[in-house]
VOSELUM-881905 format. One record per residue (C-alpha): residue number from 1; x, z, y. Coordinates in nm, 2 decimals, decimal comma. Each point is the difference from the previous one (the first is absolute). Layout:
// VOSELUM-881905
ATOM;pos;x;z;y
ATOM;NUM;X;Z;Y $
...
***
This chain:
// VOSELUM-881905
ATOM;pos;x;z;y
ATOM;1;5,82;-13,89;2,54 $
ATOM;2;0,16;0,21;-0,27 $
ATOM;3;-0,08;-0,25;-0,27 $
ATOM;4;0,19;-0,27;0,17 $
ATOM;5;0,30;0,22;0,07 $
ATOM;6;0,03;0,10;-0,37 $
ATOM;7;-0,08;-0,35;-0,12 $
ATOM;8;0,27;-0,16;0,21 $
ATOM;9;0,26;0,22;-0,18 $
ATOM;10;-0,06;-0,18;-0,33 $
ATOM;11;-0,12;-0,34;0,11 $
ATOM;12;0,35;-0,17;0,01 $
ATOM;13;0,11;0,13;-0,34 $
ATOM;14;0,01;-0,28;-0,25 $
ATOM;15;-0,16;-0,26;0,22 $
ATOM;16;0,12;-0,36;-0,07 $
ATOM;17;0,09;-0,17;0,32 $
ATOM;18;-0,10;-0,34;-0,14 $
ATOM;19;-0,35;0,06;-0,14 $
ATOM;20;-0,08;0,32;0,20 $
ATOM;21;-0,10;0,15;-0,34 $
ATOM;22;0,16;0,30;-0,17 $
ATOM;23;0,25;0,02;-0,29 $
ATOM;24;-0,04;0,37;-0,09 $
ATOM;25;0,05;0,00;-0,37 $
ATOM;26;0,00;0,33;-0,18 $
ATOM;27;0,33;0,20;0,01 $
ATOM;28;0,18;-0,27;0,20 $
ATOM;29;0,17;0,07;0,33 $
ATOM;30;-0,31;-0,05;0,23 $
ATOM;31;-0,23;0,22;-0,22 $
ATOM;32;0,28;0,26;-0,03 $
ATOM;33;0,02;0,01;0,38 $
ATOM;34;-0,38;0,06;0,01 $
ATOM;35;0,04;0,28;-0,26 $
ATOM;36;0,25;0,17;0,23 $
ATOM;37;-0,24;-0,05;0,29 $
ATOM;38;-0,26;0,18;-0,21 $
ATOM;39;0,23;0,29;-0,06 $
ATOM;40;0,08;0,02;0,37 $
ATOM;41;-0,36;-0,01;0,10 $
ATOM;42;-0,08;0,28;-0,25 $
ATOM;43;0,29;0,20;0,13 $
ATOM;44;-0,12;-0,03;0,36 $
ATOM;45;-0,33;0,15;-0,11 $
ATOM;46;0,16;0,27;-0,22 $
ATOM;47;-0,15;-0,16;-0,32 $
ATOM;48;0,21;0,06;-0,31 $
ATOM;49;0,07;-0,33;-0,19 $
ATOM;50;0,02;-0,03;-0,37 $
ATOM;51;0,06;-0,29;-0,25 $
ATOM;52;-0,17;-0,02;-0,34 $
ATOM;53;0,28;-0,17;-0,19 $
ATOM;54;-0,19;-0,33;0,00 $
ATOM;55;0,09;-0,11;0,35 $
ATOM;56;-0,30;0,14;0,18 $
ATOM;57;0,04;0,22;0,31 $
ATOM;58;-0,23;0,29;0,10 $
ATOM;59;0,00;0,20;0,32 $
ATOM;60;-0,21;0,32;0,02 $
ATOM;61;-0,19;0,15;0,29 $
ATOM;62;-0,14;0,34;-0,07 $
ATOM;63;0,13;0,30;-0,19 $
ATOM;64;0,04;0,00;-0,38 $
ATOM;65;-0,18;0,26;-0,20 $
ATOM;66;0,11;0,36;0,06 $
ATOM;67;0,18;0,02;-0,33 $
ATOM;68;0,21;-0,31;0,06 $
ATOM;69;0,36;0,04;0,09 $
ATOM;70;0,18;-0,20;0,27 $
ATOM;71;0,19;-0,19;-0,27 $
ATOM;72;-0,34;-0,12;-0,14 $
ATOM;73;-0,05;-0,21;0,31 $
ATOM;74;0,23;-0,27;-0,16 $
ATOM;75;-0,27;-0,07;-0,26 $
ATOM;76;-0,30;-0,23;0,05 $
ATOM;77;-0,29;0,22;0,09 $
ATOM;78;0,18;0,32;0,04 $
ATOM;79;-0,37;0,05;0,09 $
ATOM;80;-0,07;0,06;-0,37 $
ATOM;81;-0,32;0,19;-0,04 $
ATOM;82;-0,12;-0,07;0,35 $
ATOM;83;-0,11;-0,36;-0,05 $
ATOM;84;0,19;-0,17;0,29 $
ATOM;85;-0,15;-0,31;0,16 $
ATOM;86;0,22;-0,30;-0,05 $
ATOM;87;0,02;-0,30;0,25 $
ATOM;88;0,25;-0,28;0,08 $
ATOM;89;0,08;-0,34;-0,13 $
ATOM;90;0,32;-0,21;-0,05 $
ATOM;91;0,28;-0,17;0,19 $
ATOM;92;0,09;-0,30;-0,22 $
ATOM;93;-0,13;-0,35;0,07 $
ATOM;94;-0,06;-0,33;-0,18 $
ATOM;95;0,24;-0,28;0,10 $
ATOM;96;-0,05;-0,08;0,37 $
ATOM;97;-0,30;0,24;0,01 $
ATOM;98;-0,18;0,15;0,29 $
ATOM;99;0,09;0,31;0,20 $
ATOM;100;-0,30;0,22;-0,08 $
ATOM;101;-0,05;-0,02;-0,37 $
ATOM;102;0,12;0,34;-0,11 $
ATOM;103;0,19;0,14;0,29 $
ATOM;104;-0,32;0,04;0,21 $
ATOM;105;-0,11;0,27;-0,25 $
ATOM;106;0,32;0,19;0,02 $
ATOM;107;0,03;-0,01;0,38 $
ATOM;108;-0,37;0,09;0,03 $
ATOM;109;0,04;0,30;-0,23 $
ATOM;110;0,27;0,16;0,21 $
ATOM;111;-0,20;-0,07;0,32 $
ATOM;112;-0,31;0,15;-0,16 $
ATOM;113;0,19;0,32;-0,07 $
ATOM;114;0,10;0,00;0,37 $
ATOM;115;-0,36;-0,04;0,10 $
ATOM;116;-0,10;0,30;-0,21 $
ATOM;117;0,28;0,21;0,13 $
ATOM;118;-0,09;-0,09;0,36 $
ATOM;119;-0,35;0,14;-0,06 $
ATOM;120;0,13;0,32;-0,16 $
ATOM;121;-0,13;-0,09;-0,34 $
ATOM;122;0,13;0,23;-0,28 $
ATOM;123;0,01;-0,16;-0,35 $
ATOM;124;-0,16;0,21;-0,27 $
ATOM;125;0,14;-0,26;-0,24 $
ATOM;126;0,34;-0,15;0,07 $
ATOM;127;0,01;-0,37;0,11 $
ATOM;128;0,26;-0,21;-0,18 $
ATOM;129;0,11;-0,33;0,15 $
ATOM;130;0,13;-0,25;-0,26 $
ATOM;131;0,21;-0,31;0,00 $
ATOM;132;-0,03;-0,17;-0,34 $
ATOM;133;0,27;-0,23;-0,14 $
ATOM;134;-0,05;-0,37;-0,10 $
ATOM;135;-0,37;-0,02;0,07 $
ATOM;136;0,02;-0,38;0,04 $
ATOM;137;0,20;-0,07;-0,32 $
ATOM;138;0,20;-0,26;0,20 $
ATOM;139;0,34;0,12;-0,13 $
ATOM;140;-0,06;0,13;-0,35 $
ATOM;141;-0,32;-0,19;-0,10 $
ATOM;142;-0,24;0,29;-0,05 $
ATOM;143;-0,22;0,09;0,29 $
ATOM;144;-0,07;0,37;0,08 $
ATOM;145;0,30;0,09;-0,21 $
ATOM;146;0,06;0,34;0,17 $
ATOM;147;-0,36;0,11;-0,04 $
ATOM;148;-0,02;-0,14;-0,35 $
ATOM;149;0,30;0,21;-0,10 $
ATOM;150;-0,15;0,31;0,17 $
ATOM;151;-0,33;-0,03;-0,18 $
ATOM;152;0,15;-0,10;-0,34 $
ATOM;153;-0,14;-0,35;0,01 $
ATOM;154;0,34;-0,15;-0,08 $
ATOM;155;0,26;0,13;-0,24 $
ATOM;156;0,32;0,12;0,18 $
ATOM;157;0,22;-0,19;-0,24 $
ATOM;158;-0,18;-0,33;0,06 $
ATOM;159;0,02;0,07;0,38 $
ATOM;160;0,37;0,08;-0,03 $
ATOM;161;0,06;-0,34;-0,16 $
ATOM;162;-0,18;-0,21;0,26 $
ATOM;163;0,25;-0,23;0,18 $
ATOM;164;-0,01;-0,19;0,32 $
ATOM;165;0,10;-0,37;0,05 $
ATOM;166;0,36;0,10;0,03 $
ATOM;167;0,00;0,19;-0,32 $
ATOM;168;0,00;0,35;0,16 $
ATOM;169;-0,21;0,25;-0,20 $
ATOM;170;-0,25;0,24;0,15 $
ATOM;171;0,19;0,30;-0,14 $
ATOM;172;0,32;-0,13;0,16 $
ATOM;173;-0,16;-0,05;0,34 $
ATOM;174;-0,17;0,34;-0,03 $
ATOM;175;0,33;0,17;-0,11 $
ATOM;176;-0,15;0,16;-0,31 $
ATOM;177;-0,25;-0,05;-0,28 $
ATOM;178;-0,35;0,04;0,15 $
ATOM;179;-0,15;0,34;-0,07 $
ATOM;180;-0,35;-0,13;-0,10 $
ATOM;181;-0,33;0,17;0,02 $
ATOM;182;-0,08;0,33;0,17 $
ATOM;183;-0,21;0,19;-0,25 $
ATOM;184;-0,13;0,23;0,27 $
ATOM;185;-0,10;-0,27;0,25 $
ATOM;186;-0,37;0,08;-0,01 $
ATOM;187;0,07;0,36;0,06 $
ATOM;188;0,24;-0,06;0,29 $
ATOM;189;-0,23;-0,23;0,19 $
ATOM;190;-0,37;0,03;0,08 $
ATOM;191;-0,03;-0,36;0,14 $
ATOM;192;0,18;-0,31;0,12 $
ATOM;193;-0,10;-0,20;0,30 $
ATOM;194;0,19;-0,32;0,08 $
ATOM;195;-0,03;-0,17;0,34 $
ATOM;196;0,08;-0,37;-0,01 $
ATOM;197;-0,05;-0,31;0,21 $
ATOM;198;-0,29;-0,20;-0,13 $
ATOM;199;0,11;-0,31;-0,19 $
ATOM;200;-0,31;-0,21;0,09 $
ATOM;201;-0,26;-0,04;0,28 $
ATOM;202;-0,28;0,23;-0,10 $
ATOM;203;0,06;0,24;0,28 $
ATOM;204;0,02;-0,28;0,25 $
ATOM;205;-0,34;-0,12;-0,12 $
ATOM;206;-0,13;0,35;0,02 $
ATOM;207;0,14;0,06;0,35 $
ATOM;208;0,16;0,33;-0,12 $
ATOM;209;0,36;0,12;0,05 $
ATOM;210;0,00;0,21;-0,31 $
ATOM;211;-0,16;-0,02;-0,34 $
ATOM;212;-0,02;0,18;-0,33 $
ATOM;213;0,09;-0,16;-0,33 $
ATOM;214;-0,25;0,01;-0,29 $
ATOM;215;0,19;-0,17;-0,28 $
ATOM;216;0,30;-0,22;-0,09 $
ATOM;217;-0,06;-0,31;-0,21 $
ATOM;218;0,17;-0,01;-0,34 $
ATOM;219;0,31;-0,21;0,01 $
ATOM;220;0,32;-0,09;-0,17 $
ATOM;221;0,31;-0,22;-0,03 $
ATOM;222;0,09;-0,23;-0,28 $
ATOM;223;0,33;-0,19;-0,05 $
ATOM;224;-0,03;-0,35;-0,13 $
ATOM;225;0,32;-0,14;-0,15 $
ATOM;226;0,00;-0,38;-0,05 $
ATOM;227;0,28;-0,15;-0,20 $
ATOM;228;0,08;-0,36;-0,03 $
ATOM;229;0,31;-0,23;-0,03 $
ATOM;230;0,25;-0,03;0,29 $
ATOM;231;0,11;-0,35;0,06 $
ATOM;232;0,13;-0,25;0,26 $
ATOM;233;-0,25;-0,09;0,26 $
ATOM;234;0,13;-0,35;0,04 $
ATOM;235;0,04;-0,11;-0,36 $
ATOM;236;-0,28;0,18;-0,19 $
ATOM;237;-0,30;-0,22;-0,05 $
ATOM;238;-0,33;0,16;0,11 $
ATOM;239;-0,15;-0,04;-0,34 $
ATOM;240;0,29;0,18;-0,16 $
ATOM;241;-0,01;0,31;0,22 $
ATOM;242;-0,10;0,35;-0,10 $
ATOM;243;-0,03;0,12;0,36 $
ATOM;244;-0,12;0,37;0,04 $
ATOM;245;-0,05;-0,07;0,37 $
ATOM;246;-0,31;-0,21;-0,09 $
ATOM;247;-0,14;0,29;-0,20 $
ATOM;248;0,07;0,23;0,29 $
ATOM;249;-0,18;-0,23;0,25 $
ATOM;250;-0,30;0,00;-0,23 $
ATOM;251;0,02;0,39;-0,02 $
ATOM;252;-0,04;0,03;0,37 $
ATOM;253;-0,30;-0,24;0,01 $
ATOM;254;-0,16;0,17;-0,30 $
ATOM;255;0,03;0,34;0,15 $
ATOM;256;-0,16;-0,11;0,32 $
ATOM;257;-0,29;-0,17;-0,17 $
ATOM;258;-0,08;0,28;-0,25 $
ATOM;259;0,01;0,26;0,28 $
ATOM;260;-0,23;-0,20;0,22 $
ATOM;261;-0,25;-0,05;-0,28 $
ATOM;262;-0,02;0,38;-0,04 $
ATOM;263;0,01;0,12;0,36 $
ATOM;264;0,34;0,16;-0,09 $
ATOM;265;0,35;-0,03;0,15 $
ATOM;266;0,30;-0,17;-0,17 $
ATOM;267;0,34;-0,07;0,16 $
ATOM;268;0,32;-0,14;-0,13 $
ATOM;269;0,24;0,10;0,28 $
ATOM;270;0,33;0,03;-0,18 $
ATOM;271;0,19;-0,25;-0,21 $
ATOM;272;0,35;-0,03;-0,14 $
ATOM;273;0,14;-0,34;-0,12 $
ATOM;274;0,30;-0,07;-0,22 $
ATOM;275;0,24;-0,16;0,07 $
ATOM;276;-0,16;-0,04;0,34 $
ATOM;277;0,18;-0,33;0,07 $
ATOM;278;-0,15;-0,29;0,19 $
ATOM;279;0,13;-0,26;-0,24 $
ATOM;280;-0,09;0,19;-0,33 $
ATOM;281;-0,32;0,02;-0,20 $
ATOM;282;-0,05;0,38;-0,03 $
ATOM;283;0,06;0,17;-0,33 $
ATOM;284;-0,20;0,31;0,09 $
ATOM;285;-0,26;0,11;0,26 $
ATOM;286;-0,12;0,36;0,03 $
ATOM;287;-0,29;0,08;0,22 $
ATOM;288;-0,21;0,31;0,07 $
ATOM;289;-0,38;0,01;0,01 $
ATOM;290;-0,16;0,26;0,22 $
ATOM;291;-0,37;0,03;-0,10 $
ATOM;292;-0,28;0,22;0,14 $
ATOM;293;-0,37;0,03;-0,04 $
ATOM;294;-0,29;0,23;0,08 $
ATOM;295;-0,06;0,09;-0,36 $
ATOM;296;0,24;0,05;-0,30 $
ATOM;297;-0,18;-0,24;-0,22 $
ATOM;298;0,02;-0,27;0,27 $
ATOM;299;0,37;0,06;0,03 $
ATOM;300;0,05;-0,02;-0,38 $
ATOM;301;-0,20;-0,33;-0,02 $
ATOM;302;0,20;-0,15;0,29 $
ATOM;303;0,34;0,08;-0,16 $
ATOM;304;-0,11;-0,12;-0,34 $
ATOM;305;-0,13;-0,32;0,14 $
ATOM;306;0,32;-0,08;0,19 $
ATOM;307;0,21;0,09;-0,31 $
ATOM;308;-0,21;-0,23;-0,23 $
ATOM;309;0,01;-0,29;0,24 $
ATOM;310;0,38;0,03;0,07 $
ATOM;311;0,06;0,03;-0,38 $
ATOM;312;-0,18;-0,33;-0,05 $
ATOM;313;0,18;-0,17;0,28 $
ATOM;314;0,34;0,13;-0,14 $
ATOM;315;-0,09;-0,16;-0,33 $
ATOM;316;-0,06;-0,34;0,17 $
ATOM;317;0,32;0,03;0,21 $
ATOM;318;0,22;0,10;-0,30 $
ATOM;319;0,09;0,33;0,16 $
ATOM;320;-0,02;0,35;-0,13 $
ATOM;321;-0,20;0,29;0,16 $
ATOM;322;0,05;0,37;-0,01 $
ATOM;323;-0,23;0,23;0,20 $
ATOM;324;0,11;0,36;0,06 $
ATOM;325;-0,22;0,26;0,18 $
ATOM;326;0,22;0,19;0,25 $
ATOM;327;-0,25;0,24;0,16 $
ATOM;328;-0,37;0,08;-0,01 $
ATOM;329;-0,21;0,22;0,22 $
ATOM;330;-0,36;0,07;-0,11 $
ATOM;331;-0,30;0,02;0,23 $
ATOM;332;0,05;0,30;0,23 $
ATOM;333;-0,31;0,16;0,14 $
ATOM;334;0,11;0,26;0,25 $
ATOM;335;-0,14;0,35;-0,03 $
ATOM;336;-0,37;-0,05;0,11 $
ATOM;337;-0,04;0,35;0,14 $
ATOM;338;0,32;-0,02;0,21 $
ATOM;339;-0,07;-0,36;0,11 $
ATOM;340;-0,35;0,09;0,11 $
ATOM;341;0,12;0,32;0,18 $
ATOM;342;0,26;-0,20;0,20 $
ATOM;343;-0,23;-0,28;0,08 $
ATOM;344;-0,25;0,25;0,14 $
ATOM;345;0,26;0,19;0,18 $
ATOM;346;0,14;-0,31;0,17 $
ATOM;347;-0,32;-0,20;0,03 $
ATOM;348;0,20;-0,28;-0,15 $
ATOM;349;-0,10;-0,30;-0,22 $
ATOM;350;0,08;0,00;-0,37 $
ATOM;351;0,17;-0,30;-0,16 $
ATOM;352;0,17;-0,11;-0,32 $
ATOM;353;0,34;-0,17;-0,01 $
ATOM;354;0,18;-0,24;-0,22 $
ATOM;355;0,35;0,14;0,08 $
ATOM;356;0,18;0,26;-0,21 $
ATOM;357;0,13;0,32;0,14 $
ATOM;358;0,17;0,33;-0,11 $
ATOM;359;-0,34;0,15;0,06 $
ATOM;360;-0,14;-0,21;-0,28 $
ATOM;361;0,25;0,15;-0,24 $
ATOM;362;-0,04;0,36;0,11 $
ATOM;363;-0,38;-0,03;-0,02 $
ATOM;364;0,03;0,04;-0,38 $
ATOM;365;0,14;0,35;0,05 $
ATOM;366;-0,12;0,13;0,34 $
ATOM;367;-0,31;-0,03;0,22 $
ATOM;368;0,11;-0,29;0,22 $
ATOM;369;-0,12;-0,19;0,30 $
ATOM;370;0,13;-0,27;0,23 $
ATOM;371;-0,04;-0,07;0,37 $
ATOM;372;0,05;-0,35;0,14 $
ATOM;373;0,10;-0,10;0,35 $
ATOM;374;-0,14;-0,33;0,14 $
ATOM;375;0,23;-0,30;-0,02 $
ATOM;376;-0,11;-0,26;0,26 $
ATOM;377;0,16;-0,29;-0,18 $
ATOM;378;-0,12;0,10;-0,34 $
ATOM;379;0,34;-0,12;-0,13 $
ATOM;380;0,23;0,22;-0,21 $
ATOM;381;0,33;-0,04;-0,19 $
ATOM;382;0,10;-0,23;0,29 $
ATOM;383;0,15;0,04;0,34 $
ATOM;384;-0,34;-0,07;0,15 $
ATOM;385;-0,13;0,33;-0,13 $
ATOM;386;-0,09;0,22;0,30 $
ATOM;387;-0,19;0,29;0,15 $
ATOM;388;-0,05;0,11;0,36 $
ATOM;389;0,15;0,32;0,13 $
ATOM;390;-0,34;0,12;0,09 $
ATOM;391;-0,13;-0,05;-0,36 $
ATOM;392;0,31;0,16;-0,14 $
ATOM;393;-0,06;0,30;0,23 $
ATOM;394;-0,36;0,01;-0,12 $
ATOM;395;0,14;0,00;-0,36 $
ATOM;396;0,22;0,30;0,08 $
ATOM;397;-0,30;0,19;0,15 $
ATOM;398;-0,21;-0,08;-0,31 $
ATOM;399;0,27;0,11;-0,24 $
ATOM;400;0,05;0,32;0,20 $
ATOM;401;-0,37;0,07;-0,02 $
ATOM;402;0,01;-0,06;-0,38 $
ATOM;403;0,30;0,23;-0,05 $
ATOM;404;-0,17;0,27;0,22 $
ATOM;405;-0,31;-0,03;-0,22 $
ATOM;406;0,19;0,02;-0,33 $
ATOM;407;0,30;0,23;0,09 $
ATOM;408;-0,11;0,22;0,29 $
ATOM;409;-0,35;0,12;-0,11 $
***
């Protein structure tokens, strides 16, 4: 099976032998190897590759407009004026993440081009395969950083100053200040279609290998900084402590309760403790709240309720609280006409998702749709994330049909 052959080329890259999960952080050695693989795959297919100055890669199938010179192929959308069809996803992972989240969309895009070529399809609009940088936000803290830069959703100076846990800046890792927004984006691309493994069980319940996304829940990340007084664990009386770890523990419980009350999702999955010593009362705890809900007002109420309850608890614990929003993504309703067209074309179910994607960012500038491939475990951001080869092959066929419909007619 062609899918398995191509998938096996990238499967070992960045895999942690202990957990079986992946450590493919943006612009680190494993992700850079995959970016070179992207270039090699494009070269095998005679697809010119360009970078946009923000870390995003693009490979084009199909001729640029007649008045474009060969040198223009180095620009994003050397398809200017033709409305190229954009597809693809990302290579980076969360810590110890699954194999399919992101790379499936890139591999499937190349294979979909192969499918179309095998049938003799001739694109009226070029097809551009993308690999976006730092979609997960696991290294520099802002998810969908590459697509946010491309669309102008984040200032290049702010992005340049983002730093990872080791103090390395995004601009340093990129090798230059990010270029920022492409003002001609909407002219260069007619549509964006991202294929992604489903991060839930809706397709399992529906008995369908492929689905079409209707919307992405609004979501965001908030940093909670809790400051107290560091002290000796063995000599500091319990009544005398100003322990931010107690406030942190309450934060986790409050987020869980408030989310359940509203039918929303709240997760505290990352925490940093200072001085992080077994025999010391912490002086500072920093944790990150990931919150998502079906409606914007529900999300706002959830975060406000958690903030208020933690502030009250901090007062009782004698600690100090600072809450800083780090990222926010509004409700994204994918283009209704495009979504309906694809659902009818593929006879596929339509479903919402609570997970963020580059497609959610690009939807503000381009007609955008998403295809999901069934995940039998329903688990994602974990080594247990999976998809069968047959379902992945079905995803390739579905994407090829979509690209034929949008680019070859």
